[in-house]
N, C-alpha and C positions, 0 to 999 in steps of 0.2 A: 504494500500500500504506500501511497505517497501523499504527503500534505506539505503545503508551503505556507510561509508567513512572511509578508512583505516588510516586517520590521527589520531594522538593522541591529547588528551586534547580538548580545545575549538574548534579547527578546525575540529575535528571529529564529532561534534554534528550536527545532521540533524534535520531540522524542515520542516513542510509541509504546503502548502497553496493551495487554489484553484485559478485558473487563468481564466479570462473571464467568470465570473459566472453570470447567469441570476438570478434575484430576486426570480423567481419561484423555482429554484434549491436550494437556501438557505432556503426556507421554507420546503423542503423535506429532504435534506441531511445535515449532519454535519460532518466536517473533524476535527479530533483531531490534532492540529498543532504539538504536541509532539510525538504521536505514529503512525500517519498516518491512524488510524482507521476511517472508514466511517460508519456512523450510519444513518439509515432511521428514520426520525422523525415522519412520519405519513404514513398511508396506501397509497400505490401507486394506482392511478386511471388510468387504461389502456385505458380509453376513452379520457383522456387528452394527453396521449403519450404512445406509445408502447415501448419506450426505453428512457434512459437518458444518456447523455454524460457529463462527468466531466473531466476537465484538471487539474491534480494535479502536483504541482511543489515541488521538494525536494531541500532544500537549505542547504548548509553547512555554517559554520561561517566565512569561508574565502571568501564568495561572489560568489561561484560557485553554479550552480543549474542545474537540469535536469527536463524535463517535460514528463508526460505520460498521456494517455487517459484511463479513466475507463468508460466502457459502461455497 
């Protein structure tokens, strides 16, 4: 995922986090807090679930954030 902030300096820095994450999801996916890159850590088993939903928050250094769903 990608988010941008037009502010300059520290207030323009964006970091990423997962919101409302199940332990199962943490075993399968990794979110890079600096780049927003989501990595699959192991093979997906479609017998366990036919889709996964992640809520990713992008935060700026000024305390503002926005949330998106990744399915």
